[in-house]
PASEVEX-525812 format. One line per 2 residues: their letters; for each residue x, y, z of N, C-alpha, C. Coordinates in nm, 4 decimals. Layout:
% PASEVEX-525812
A	X/Y/Z/X/Y/Z/X/Y/Z; ...
% end
This chain:
% PASEVEX-525812
MV	9.1813/-3.0878/-9.5699/9.0776/-3.0779/-9.4674/9.1218/-2.9729/-9.3631; 9.0354/-2.8860/-9.3325/9.0684/-2.7819/-9.2333/9.0137/-2.8224/-9.0950
VP	9.1018/-2.8291/-9.0000/9.0615/-2.8639/-8.8593/9.0385/-2.7336/-8.7852; 8.9209/-2.7179/-8.7189/8.8998/-2.6006/-8.6350/9.0052/-2.5871/-8.5235
LD	9.0457/-2.4674/-8.4999/9.1513/-2.4524/-8.3968/9.1174/-2.5120/-8.2676; 8.9937/-2.4980/-8.2251/8.9548/-2.5472/-8.0957/8.9757/-2.6941/-8.0813
EA	8.9574/-2.7695/-8.1929/8.9748/-2.9184/-8.1886/9.1222/-2.9552/-8.1966; 9.1984/-2.8663/-8.2684/9.3409/-2.8996/-8.2887/9.4257/-2.8726/-8.1664
RP	9.3745/-2.7794/-8.0840/9.4505/-2.7372/-7.9705/9.4243/-2.8289/-7.8474; 9.5272/-2.8742/-7.7767/9.5021/-2.9612/-7.6588/9.4548/-2.8670/-7.5469
AP	9.4071/-2.9308/-7.4398/9.3591/-2.8497/-7.3216/9.4740/-2.7672/-7.2711; 9.4550/-2.6375/-7.2569/9.5644/-2.5439/-7.2210/9.6386/-2.5835/-7.0893
AV	9.5683/-2.6316/-6.9890/9.6321/-2.6708/-6.8623/9.7304/-2.7769/-6.8851; 9.6863/-2.8784/-6.9604/9.7728/-2.9989/-6.9819/9.8943/-2.9552/-7.0683
AH	9.8684/-2.8887/-7.1666/9.9820/-2.8416/-7.2612/10.0739/-2.7622/-7.1809; 10.0292/-2.6691/-7.0979/10.1193/-2.5764/-7.0232/10.2061/-2.6567/-6.9256
SD	10.1456/-2.7496/-6.8509/10.2257/-2.8216/-6.7558/10.3293/-2.9102/-6.8233; 10.2923/-2.9685/-6.9342/10.3865/-3.0481/-7.0131/10.5053/-2.9582/-7.0609
LR	10.4773/-2.8399/-7.1152/10.5817/-2.7523/-7.1554/10.6687/-2.7151/-7.0427; 10.6051/-2.6873/-6.9330/10.6771/-2.6413/-6.8115/10.7733/-2.7538/-6.7662
RQ	10.7293/-2.8798/-6.7685/10.8099/-2.9971/-6.7218/10.9262/-3.0123/-6.8223; 10.8958/-2.9984/-6.9509/10.9962/-3.0157/-7.0501/11.1022/-2.9028/-7.0302
HT	11.0581/-2.7857/-7.0101/11.1576/-2.6723/-7.0013/11.2428/-2.6920/-6.8775; 11.1848/-2.7263/-6.7665/11.2583/-2.7543/-6.6403/11.3619/-2.8616/-6.6645
TL	11.3262/-2.9681/-6.7334/11.4207/-3.0793/-6.7596/11.5358/-3.0276/-6.8461; 11.5007/-2.9488/-6.9519/11.6076/-2.8929/-7.0345/11.7041/-2.8008/-6.9588
EM	11.6444/-2.7243/-6.8632/11.7276/-2.6342/-6.7822/11.8229/-2.7177/-6.6952; 11.7698/-2.8219/-6.6380/11.8590/-2.9066/-6.5487/11.9654/-2.9728/-6.6356
IA	11.9373/-3.0147/-6.7510/12.0405/-3.0792/-6.8355/12.1428/-2.9704/-6.8762; 12.0939/-2.8513/-6.9111/12.1838/-2.7366/-6.9436/12.2696/-2.7087/-6.8316
ME	12.2224/-2.7048/-6.7048/12.3098/-2.6705/-6.5896/12.4090/-2.7851/-6.5691; 12.3701/-2.9059/-6.5831/12.4618/-3.0201/-6.5658/12.5756/-3.0138/-6.6620
NT	12.5457/-2.9623/-6.7851/12.6430/-2.9646/-6.8933/12.7169/-2.8286/-6.9005; 12.7070/-2.7513/-6.7925/12.7738/-2.6208/-6.7929/12.8689/-2.6180/-6.6797
DP	12.9901/-2.5627/-6.7028/13.0881/-2.5403/-6.5920/13.0435/-2.4245/-6.5107; 13.0132/-2.4466/-6.3832/12.9588/-2.3343/-6.3012/13.0597/-2.2242/-6.2854
AT	13.1866/-2.2488/-6.2894/13.2855/-2.1435/-6.2701/13.2878/-2.0413/-6.3862; 13.2794/-2.0937/-6.5123/13.2906/-2.0091/-6.6279/13.1637/-1.9901/-6.6997
GD	13.0686/-2.0798/-6.6847/12.9440/-2.0799/-6.7567/12.9591/-2.1338/-6.8988; 13.0761/-2.1942/-6.9248/13.1021/-2.2529/-7.0558/13.0436/-2.3937/-7.0612
PR	12.9852/-2.4250/-7.1773/12.9416/-2.5652/-7.1985/13.0547/-2.6670/-7.1869; 13.0272/-2.7778/-7.1309/13.1313/-2.8836/-7.1175/13.1423/-2.9664/-7.2452
% end
């Protein structure tokens, strides 16, 4: 069964804010797991 793209795609605003929040969280985790002096992962 083929689903029209318009129906398969979530509302852009919601999807974008979700991705943004996810990316920010990943960045924070990455920073916490990185040695600030050398930039090496811990």
